[in-house]
Phi, psi and omega in degrees: 000317179298321179294318180298318179295317180298319179295319179297320178297319179297317179302314180297322183291321185275350183231051182297123174069016184281137181294136184267167169104006181278145169265117181259113180268124186236135171252118191224148175290136180297343180297335182264002195298311188298311179294316182301312182298325178288330183278328187302315183303321179295321177296314182295319182295317183280330186264333186084355177280162177237125181262120179250115188245132171258117182262133176197185181265170183301318181298318178291323179300317178300317181293318183292319178291319178297328181281355177094010177295142185245130175227159177288323185221140176239132179236118182198182180303147186304322182293328177289320176301314179299320180294319179296323178295316179298328180278355181083007181282328179242158184290128176304136179082001184268356180295130174228126178283128186257305184203163182222153183215145172268177178269134181241174182233139178218157176226170179298141182304132177088354179268161180302141179274125182286163178278117175233028186290342178213167179295326177294318179294320179298317179301314180295321179298316180294318181296327183268351180292143179286325181206150188227122180262143176208166187258176175268356184272196182303321181294321179295315178301317183293315183298317179299317177295325178296317178298322178296316179296329177285348179082021183240011183306312182290326183292329185254359186306318183289345182264355186283137177232123182246135176274155177296162179305128182092351180279161179253132177301331182303330180293321178290322181290313182298327180278348182090359180292327175240126180287327180219148182218154181235131175195178176304140180307320182299337181267356182244329195299326180240017184289136178290145175083002180227158171251125176283120183278316180153180179281164172301152175305147187301329183283350176234013182285152176227130180255127176255129176264125177261126187236166177241158176210146179275130180292143182297336180249023182302139177275334182231061184295323182290317177298322178297320179296322178293325176296318178297320177301320179294316182295337181255005178289151182306325183292342180280344186301320182297321179292318179300315180293325180302331184255028171082013180240176176231146174300142182276000000 
């Protein structure tokens, strides 16, 4: 209750006298979903705006923006936002960093938790795993490169299982198709059917910053900017942390 009141106060503070009633169309990376979904109702209630969100993965976001799809706001990894700005798809100077997440490890609920306490232990765990799940997003790209740097890329290639863009590794883990899986911590920490083991060891960890940008053809750019102010307000930090991320 205290958090809800604080969020409502923040909305009022960041949007003094703002006209209500806009539909804000957002294209967003699923890595931000849990915190975002919890924050949106307070914003909508206090502002009168309605947030319409299309959830998908980074690979699909790149395809959709390249195809000319228009949204008021785009939320994806910071490097993708920068690329869209360079391409003229998003407004220059509109990038705002929202939240950040490391890569985590999970296994099927109730199964033994593997040792990932060090990079050496992680390497051994991966080598002995029957199957390994990873994503098409930033965490997936990073994990594959990490395996190559460890010198085990060829040894584990036949065991790799990848979910489609926007999919959750937790579905493969919970079904038993993947014995162990890697994805953004925020996508694993509260996922049903899996046990979150922990983050990658610090010496091989990778942090992804998820940022927003205003589309160059946005119909509601001002309402989108007010939504971004809300997502980056101090009162939103507790919700972001609750879901395994940190404010950016």
